[in-house]
VOVOLUM-154164 format. One record per atom (N, C-alpha, C): x, y negated, z negated; atom name; residue number from 1; chain. Coordinates in steps of 0.2 Angstrom, whole numbers. Each point is the difference from the previous one (the first is absolute). Layout:
! residues N
   east  north     up   a    k  c
      X      Y      Z  CA  NUM  A
...
! end
This chain:
! residues 202
   east  north     up   a    k  c
    777   -523   -154   N    1  A
     -4      6      3  CA    1  A
     -2     -2      7   C    1  A
      2      5      5   N    2  A
     -2      0      7  CA    2  A
     -7      2      1   C    2  A
     -4     -4      3   N    3  A
     -7      2      1  CA    3  A
     -2      0      8   C    3  A
     -4      4      2   N    4  A
     -3      0      6  CA    4  A
     -5     -5      1   C    4  A
     -2     -2      6   N    5  A
     -6     -5      1  CA    5  A
     -6      3     -4   C    5  A
     -1      6      0   N    6  A
     -6      3     -3  CA    6  A
      0     -1     -8   C    6  A
      6      1     -2   N    7  A
      1      0     -8  CA    7  A
      0     -7     -2   C    7  A
      2     -5      4   N    8  A
     -1     -7     -2  CA    8  A
     -7     -2      0   C    8  A
     -4      2      5   N    9  A
     -7     -2      0  CA    9  A
     -4      4     -5   C    9  A
      2      6     -2   N   10  A
     -4      3     -5  CA   10  A
      2     -3     -7   C   10  A
      6     -1     -1   N   11  A
      2     -3     -6  CA   11  A
     -3     -7     -1   C   11  A
      1     -4      4   N   12  A
     -3     -7      0  CA   12  A
     -7      0      0   C   12  A
     -3      4      3   N   13  A
     -8      1      0  CA   13  A
     -3      3     -6   C   13  A
      5      3     -4   N   14  A
     -3      4     -6  CA   14  A
     -1     -4     -6   C   14  A
      0      3     -6   N   15  A
     -1     -4     -6  CA   15  A
      5      3     -5   C   15  A
      0     -4     -6   N   16  A
      4      3     -6  CA   16  A
      7      0      2   C   16  A
      4      5     -3   N   17  A
      7      1      0  CA   17  A
      3      1      7   C   17  A
     -4      3      4   N   18  A
      2      1      7  CA   18  A
      0     -7      4   C   18  A
     -4     -4     -1   N   19  A
      0     -7      3  CA   19  A
      5     -4     -3   C   19  A
      1      0     -6   N   20  A
      5     -4     -3  CA   20  A
      7      2      2   C   20  A
      1      7      1   N   21  A
      7      2      2  CA   21  A
      1     -2      8   C   21  A
     -5      0      4   N   22  A
      0     -2      7  CA   22  A
      2     -7      0   C   22  A
     -4     -4     -4   N   23  A
      1     -8      0  CA   23  A
      7     -1     -2   C   23  A
      3      3     -5   N   24  A
      7     -1     -3  CA   24  A
      5      2      5   C   24  A
     -1      5      4   N   25  A
      4      2      5  CA   25  A
      0     -5      6   C   25  A
     -6     -2      2   N   26  A
      0     -5      5  CA   26  A
      3     -7     -2   C   26  A
     -2     -2     -6   N   27  A
      3     -6     -2  CA   27  A
      8      0      1   C   27  A
      3      5     -3   N   28  A
      7      1      0  CA   28  A
      3      0      7   C   28  A
     -4      4      5   N   29  A
      3      0      7  CA   29  A
     -1     -6      3   C   29  A
     -6     -4     -1   N   30  A
      0     -6      3  CA   30  A
      5     -5     -2   C   30  A
      1      0     -6   N   31  A
      5     -5     -3  CA   31  A
      7      1      3   C   31  A
      2      7      0   N   32  A
      6      2      3  CA   32  A
      1     -2      8   C   32  A
     -6      1      3   N   33  A
      0     -1      7  CA   33  A
      0     -8      2   C   33  A
     -3     -4     -4   N   34  A
      0     -7      0  CA   34  A
      6     -3     -1   C   34  A
      4      3     -5   N   35  A
      7     -3     -2  CA   35  A
      4      1      6   C   35  A
      0      6      4   N   36  A
      4      1      6  CA   36  A
     -2     -4      5   C   36  A
     -7     -1      2   N   37  A
     -2     -4      5  CA   37  A
      1     -7      0   C   37  A
      0     -3     -6   N   38  A
      1     -7     -2  CA   38  A
      7     -1     -2   C   38  A
      5      4      0   N   39  A
      6     -1     -3  CA   39  A
      4     -6      3   C   39  A
     -1     -2      6   N   40  A
      3     -6      3  CA   40  A
     -4     -6     -1   C   40  A
     -6      0     -4   N   41  A
     -4     -6     -1  CA   41  A
      1     -2     -8   C   41  A
     -2     -6     -1   N   42  A
      0     -2     -7  CA   42  A
     -7      2     -4   C   42  A
      0      6     -1   N   43  A
     -6      3     -4  CA   43  A
      2      2     -7   C   43  A
     -3     -4     -5   N   44  A
      2      2     -7  CA   44  A
     -4      5     -2   C   44  A
      2      3     -6   N   45  A
     -4      6     -3  CA   45  A
     -7     -2     -1   C   45  A
     -2     -6     -2   N   46  A
     -7     -2     -1  CA   46  A
     -4      1      6   C   46  A
      3     -3      5   N   47  A
     -4      1      7  CA   47  A
     -1      7      2   C   47  A
      5      4     -1   N   48  A
      0      7      2  CA   48  A
     -5      4     -4   C   48  A
      0     -2     -6   N   49  A
     -5      4     -5  CA   49  A
     -7     -3      2   C   49  A
     -1     -6      1   N   50  A
     -7     -3      2  CA   50  A
     -2      3      7   C   50  A
      5      1      5   N   51  A
     -2      2      6  CA   51  A
     -2      8      0   C   51  A
      3      4     -4   N   52  A
     -1      7     -1  CA   52  A
     -7      0     -3   C   52  A
     -1     -4     -6   N   53  A
     -7      1     -3  CA   53  A
     -6     -2      5   C   53  A
      1     -5      4   N   54  A
     -5     -2      5  CA   54  A
      0      5      5   C   54  A
      5      3      2   N   55  A
      0      5      5  CA   55  A
     -4      7     -2   C   55  A
      2      1     -6   N   56  A
     -4      6     -3  CA   56  A
     -7     -1      0   C   56  A
     -3     -6     -2   N   57  A
     -7     -1      1  CA   57  A
     -3      1      7   C   57  A
      4     -3      4   N   58  A
     -2      0      7  CA   58  A
      0      7      3   C   58  A
      5      4     -2   N   59  A
      1      7      2  CA   59  A
     -6      4     -2   C   59  A
     -2     -1     -7   N   60  A
     -5      4     -3  CA   60  A
     -7     -2      4   C   60  A
     -1     -6      1   N   61  A
     -6     -3      4  CA   61  A
      0      2      7   C   61  A
      5      3      3   N   62  A
      0      2      7  CA   62  A
      2      7      1   C   62  A
     -1      4     -5   N   63  A
      2      7      1  CA   63  A
     -4      4      6   C   63  A
     -6     -2      0   N   64  A
     -4      3      6  CA   64  A
      2     -3      7   C   64  A
      4     -5      0   N   65  A
      3     -2      6  CA   65  A
      6      3      3   C   65  A
      3      4     -5   N   66  A
      6      3      2  CA   66  A
     -1      6      5   C   66  A
      2      0      6   N   67  A
     -1      5      5  CA   67  A
      5      5      1   C   67  A
      5      0     -4   N   68  A
      5      6      0  CA   68  A
      5     -1      7   C   68  A
      0     -5      3   N   69  A
      4     -1      6  CA   69  A
      8     -1     -2   C   69  A
      1     -1     -7   N   70  A
      7     -1     -2  CA   70  A
      0      3     -7   C   70  A
      5      0     -3   N   71  A
      1      2     -7  CA   71  A
     -4     -5     -5   C   71  A
     -4      3     -4   N   72  A
     -3     -4     -5  CA   72  A
      4     -6     -3   C   72  A
      6      2     -2   N   73  A
      4     -5     -3  CA   73  A
      3     -5      4   C   73  A
      0      2      7   N   74  A
      2     -5      5  CA   74  A
     -5     -5      1   C   74  A
     -6      2      0   N   75  A
     -6     -4      1  CA   75  A
     -1     -5     -6   C   75  A
      1      3     -6   N   76  A
     -1     -4     -7  CA   76  A
      6     -5      0   C   76  A
      6      2      2   N   77  A
      5     -5      0  CA   77  A
     -1     -6      5   C   77  A
     -3      2      5   N   78  A
     -1     -6      5  CA   78  A
     -5     -5     -3   C   78  A
     -5      2     -4   N   79  A
     -4     -4     -3  CA   79  A
      4     -4     -5   C   79  A
      4      3     -4   N   80  A
      4     -4     -5  CA   80  A
      4     -5      3   C   80  A
      4      2      5   N   81  A
      4     -5      4  CA   81  A
     -4     -6      2   C   81  A
     -6      1      3   N   82  A
     -4     -6      2  CA   82  A
     -2     -4     -5   C   82  A
     -2      3     -6   N   83  A
     -1     -4     -6  CA   83  A
      6     -4     -2   C   83  A
      5      3     -1   N   84  A
      6     -4     -2  CA   84  A
      3     -5      5   C   84  A
     -1      1      6   N   85  A
      2     -5      5  CA   85  A
     -5     -6      0   C   85  A
     -6      2     -1   N   86  A
     -5     -6      0  CA   86  A
      2     -4     -6   C   86  A
      1      3     -6   N   87  A
      2     -4     -6  CA   87  A
      6     -4      1   C   87  A
      5      3      3   N   88  A
      6     -4      2  CA   88  A
     -1     -6      4   C   88  A
     -4      1      5   N   89  A
     -2     -6      4  CA   89  A
     -4     -5     -4   C   89  A
     -4      2     -4   N   90  A
     -4     -5     -4  CA   90  A
      5     -4     -4   C   90  A
      5      4     -3   N   91  A
      5     -4     -5  CA   91  A
      4     -5      4   C   91  A
      2      2      6   N   92  A
      4     -4      4  CA   92  A
     -3     -7      2   C   92  A
     -7      1      1   N   93  A
     -3     -6      2  CA   93  A
     -4     -4     -5   C   93  A
      0      3     -6   N   94  A
     -4     -3     -6  CA   94  A
      2     -7     -2   C   94  A
      6     -2      1   N   95  A
      2     -7     -2  CA   95  A
      2     -4      6   C   95  A
     -2      2      6   N   96  A
      0     -4      6  CA   96  A
     -6     -3      2   C   96  A
      0     -7     -1   N   97  A
     -6     -4      2  CA   97  A
     -1     -1      7   C   97  A
     -7     -1      2   N   98  A
     -1     -1      7  CA   98  A
      3     -7      2   C   98  A
      0     -4     -4   N   99  A
      4     -7      1  CA   99  A
      7      1      2   C   99  A
      3      5     -4   N  100  A
      7      1      2  CA  100  A
      1      4      7   C  100  A
     -5      4      1   N  101  A
      0      3      7  CA  101  A
     -1     -4      5   C  101  A
     -4     -6     -1   N  102  A
     -1     -4      6  CA  102  A
      6     -6      1   C  102  A
      4      0     -5   N  103  A
      6     -5      1  CA  103  A
      4      3      5   C  103  A
      1     -4      5   N  104  A
      4      2      6  CA  104  A
     -3      5      4   C  104  A
     -7      0      0   N  105  A
     -4      6      3  CA  105  A
      0      0      8   C  105  A
      4     -4      3   N  106  A
      0      0      7  CA  106  A
      1      7      2   C  106  A
     -4      3      5   N  107  A
      1      7      3  CA  107  A
      5      0      4   C  107  A
      6      0     -2   N  108  A
      6      1      4  CA  108  A
      5      5     -4   C  108  A
     -2      6      1   N  109  A
      5      6     -3  CA  109  A
      6      0      4   C  109  A
      6     -2     -2   N  110  A
      6     -1      3  CA  110  A
      2      7      3   C  110  A
     -2      5     -4   N  111  A
      3      7      2  CA  111  A
     -4      2      6   C  111  A
     -5     -3      3   N  112  A
     -3      2      6  CA  112  A
      4     -3      6   C  112  A
      4     -4     -1   N  113  A
      4     -3      5  CA  113  A
      8      3     -1   C  113  A
      1      5      4   N  114  A
      7      3      0  CA  114  A
      5     -5      4   C  114  A
      4     -3     -4   N  115  A
      5     -5      3  CA  115  A
      5      4      5   C  115  A
      0      6     -1   N  116  A
      5      4      5  CA  116  A
     -4      2      6   C  116  A
     -6     -1      1   N  117  A
     -4      2      6  CA  117  A
      1     -5      5   C  117  A
     -2      2      6   N  118  A
      1     -5      6  CA  118  A
     -4     -6     -1   C  118  A
      3     -6      2   N  119  A
     -3     -7     -1  CA  119  A
     -8      0      2   C  119  A
     -1      4      6   N  120  A
     -7     -1      2  CA  120  A
     -5      4     -5   C  120  A
      3      5     -3   N  121  A
     -4      4     -5  CA  121  A
     -1     -4     -6   C  121  A
      5     -4     -2   N  122  A
     -1     -4     -6  CA  122  A
     -5     -6      2   C  122  A
      0     -2      6   N  123  A
     -4     -6      2  CA  123  A
     -7      3      0   C  123  A
     -1      6      2   N  124  A
     -7      3      0  CA  124  A
     -3      1     -7   C  124  A
      4      2     -4   N  125  A
     -2      1     -7  CA  125  A
     -1     -6     -4   C  125  A
      4     -5      2   N  126  A
     -1     -7     -3  CA  126  A
     -7     -2      2   C  126  A
     -2      0      6   N  127  A
     -6     -2      3  CA  127  A
     -6      3     -3   C  127  A
      1      7     -1   N  128  A
     -6      3     -3  CA  128  A
     -1     -2     -7   C  128  A
      6     -1     -4   N  129  A
     -1     -2     -7  CA  129  A
     -3     -7      0   C  129  A
      2     -4      4   N  130  A
     -2     -7      1  CA  130  A
     -8      0      1   C  130  A
     -2      5      4   N  131  A
     -7      0      2  CA  131  A
     -4      3     -6   C  131  A
      3      5     -4   N  132  A
     -3      2     -6  CA  132  A
     -1     -5     -5   C  132  A
      6     -4     -1   N  133  A
      0     -6     -5  CA  133  A
     -6     -5      2   C  133  A
     -1     -1      6   N  134  A
     -5     -5      2  CA  134  A
     -7      2     -2   C  134  A
     -1      7      2   N  135  A
     -7      3     -1  CA  135  A
     -1      0     -8   C  135  A
      5      2     -4   N  136  A
     -1      0     -7  CA  136  A
     -2     -7     -3   C  136  A
      4     -5      3   N  137  A
     -1     -7     -3  CA  137  A
     -7     -3      2   C  137  A
     -1      2      7   N  138  A
     -6     -4      3  CA  138  A
     -7      3      0   C  138  A
      0      7     -1   N  139  A
     -6      4      1  CA  139  A
     -2      4     -6   C  139  A
      4      0     -5   N  140  A
     -2      4     -6  CA  140  A
     -2     -5     -5   C  140  A
     -5      2     -4   N  141  A
     -2     -4     -6  CA  141  A
      6      0     -5   C  141  A
      0     -4     -5   N  142  A
      5      0     -5  CA  142  A
      0      7     -4   C  142  A
     -6      2     -2   N  143  A
      0      7     -3  CA  143  A
      3      5      4   C  143  A
     -2      0      7   N  144  A
      2      5      4  CA  144  A
      8      0      1   C  144  A
      2     -6      1   N  145  A
      8     -1      0  CA  145  A
      3      2     -6   C  145  A
     -2     -1     -6   N  146  A
      3      2     -6  CA  146  A
      0      7      0   C  146  A
     -6      3      1   N  147  A
     -1      8     -1  CA  147  A
      5      3      5   C  147  A
      0     -2      6   N  148  A
      3      3      5  CA  148  A
      8      0     -1   C  148  A
      2     -6     -1   N  149  A
      7     -1     -1  CA  149  A
      3      4     -6   C  149  A
     -4      0     -6   N  150  A
      2      4     -6  CA  150  A
      0      7      2   C  150  A
     -5      2      4   N  151  A
      0      8      2  CA  151  A
      6      1      4   C  151  A
      2     -4      5   N  152  A
      5      1      4  CA  152  A
      7      0     -3   C  152  A
      0     -4     -6   N  153  A
      6      0     -4  CA  153  A
      0      6     -5   C  153  A
     -5      4      0   N  154  A
      0      6     -4  CA  154  A
     -4      0     -6   C  154  A
     -3     -5     -2   N  155  A
     -4      0     -6  CA  155  A
     -6      4      1   C  155  A
     -1      5     -5   N  156  A
     -6      4      1  CA  156  A
     -7     -4     -1   C  156  A
     -5      3      4   N  157  A
     -6     -3      0  CA  157  A
     -3     -1     -7   C  157  A
      1      5     -4   N  158  A
     -3     -1     -7  CA  158  A
      3     -6     -3   C  158  A
      6     -1      1   N  159  A
      3     -6     -4  CA  159  A
     -2     -7      4   C  159  A
     -1      0      6   N  160  A
     -2     -6      4  CA  160  A
     -7     -1     -3   C  160  A
     -5      5      0   N  161  A
     -6     -1     -3  CA  161  A
      0     -3     -7   C  161  A
      4      3     -4   N  162  A
      0     -2     -7  CA  162  A
      2     -8      0   C  162  A
      5     -2      4   N  163  A
      2     -7     -1  CA  163  A
     -5     -5      4   C  163  A
     -4      3      4   N  164  A
     -5     -4      4  CA  164  A
     -6      0     -4   C  164  A
     -1      4     -6   N  165  A
     -6      0     -4  CA  165  A
     -5      4      4   C  165  A
      2      4      5   N  166  A
     -5      4      4  CA  166  A
      1      7     -1   C  166  A
     -2      4      5   N  167  A
      0      8     -1  CA  167  A
      3      2      6   C  167  A
      2      7      0   N  168  A
      4      3      5  CA  168  A
     -4      0      7   C  168  A
     -7      1      0   N  169  A
     -4      0      6  CA  169  A
      0     -7      3   C  169  A
      0     -5     -4   N  170  A
      0     -7      3  CA  170  A
      6     -1      3   C  170  A
      6      2     -3   N  171  A
      6     -1      3  CA  171  A
      1      4      6   C  171  A
     -2      6      0   N  172  A
      0      4      6  CA  172  A
     -3     -4      6   C  172  A
     -6     -2     -1   N  173  A
     -4     -4      5  CA  173  A
      4     -6      2   C  173  A
      3     -4     -5   N  174  A
      4     -6      2  CA  174  A
      6      2      5   C  174  A
      4      5     -2   N  175  A
      5      2      4  CA  175  A
     -2      3      7   C  175  A
     -5      4      0   N  176  A
     -3      3      6  CA  176  A
     -2     -6      5   C  176  A
     -4     -4     -3   N  177  A
     -2     -6      5  CA  177  A
      6     -4      2   C  177  A
      5     -1     -5   N  178  A
      6     -4      2  CA  178  A
      4      4      6   C  178  A
      1      6     -1   N  179  A
      3      4      6  CA  179  A
     -4      0      6   C  179  A
     -6      0      0   N  180  A
     -4     -1      6  CA  180  A
      1     -7      3   C  180  A
      0     -5     -4   N  181  A
      1     -7      3  CA  181  A
      8      0      3   C  181  A
      4      3     -4   N  182  A
      7      0      3  CA  182  A
      1      4      6   C  182  A
     -3      5      1   N  183  A
      0      4      6  CA  183  A
     -3     -4      6   C  183  A
     -6     -3     -2   N  184  A
     -3     -4      6  CA  184  A
      4     -6      2   C  184  A
      3     -3     -5   N  185  A
      4     -6      1  CA  185  A
      6      2      4   C  185  A
      3      6     -1   N  186  A
      6      2      4  CA  186  A
     -2      2      7   C  186  A
     -6      3      0   N  187  A
     -2      2      7  CA  187  A
     -1     -7      4   C  187  A
     -3     -5     -3   N  188  A
     -1     -6      3  CA  188  A
      6     -3      3   C  188  A
      6      1     -4   N  189  A
      6     -3      1  CA  189  A
      4      5      5   C  189  A
     -3      5      2   N  190  A
      3      5      5  CA  190  A
      4      6     -2   C  190  A
     -1      1     -7   N  191  A
      3      6     -3  CA  191  A
     -4      5     -2   C  191  A
      2      6      2   N  192  A
     -4      6     -2  CA  192  A
      3      4     -6   C  192  A
     -3      6     -1   N  193  A
      2      4     -5  CA  193  A
      7      3      1   C  193  A
      2      1      6   N  194  A
      7      2      2  CA  194  A
      5     -5     -1   C  194  A
     -2     -6      0   N  195  A
      5     -5     -1  CA  195  A
      2     -1     -8   C  195  A
     -6      1     -4   N  196  A
      1      0     -7  CA  196  A
      4      6     -2   C  196  A
     -1      6      3   N  197  A
      4      6     -2  CA  197  A
      7     -1      2   C  197  A
      1     -3      6   N  198  A
      7     -1      2  CA  198  A
      4     -5     -5   C  198  A
     -4     -5     -3   N  199  A
      3     -4     -4  CA  199  A
      3      3     -6   C  199  A
     -2      6     -2   N  200  A
      3      3     -6  CA  200  A
      4      6      2   C  200  A
      1      1      6   N  201  A
      4      6      3  CA  201  A
      7     -1     -1   C  201  A
      4      5     -1   N  202  A
      7     -1     -1  CA  202  A
      3     -1      6   C  202  A
! end
């Protein structure tokens, strides 16, 4: 059934059969849209079902936040996609320990040095990477170093917190303080924000 924004809101905000019908339609639409959106990712049926169920609860709890700037179904689908991607990230990192992350944890991302670039560009990038490595080793606490390197390698803060026996707010503060020290250390070595941006430029 095709619904306008108003019909979605009235149906989901109602009760009885009207609400059940709207929920059923929304569930089917979200499942269909998630299957399309995640077709190139390894998302099994159980994950998709769980993501849709979680998204339905979030949508119902945020009906008053829908402002009509898009189609209701587009808005609801974006919530479902975020839920599913969060779950995929959690699954990806669930069995990766911080110890494993720290093995060979030197901050030397080889992709940052384009071997086809001019020799002077390669030398500049290596110098910045060396400076970053020194700051990380000498000026960060063990916990700051672990949290920052894990974050830089893509581990979600929730997973870092879980493995540190901490919470998300504490990990946020750890990585925030670590980045401040890193910035200060790079500035002391003569490198500014533009240099770091240039490091990752194509």
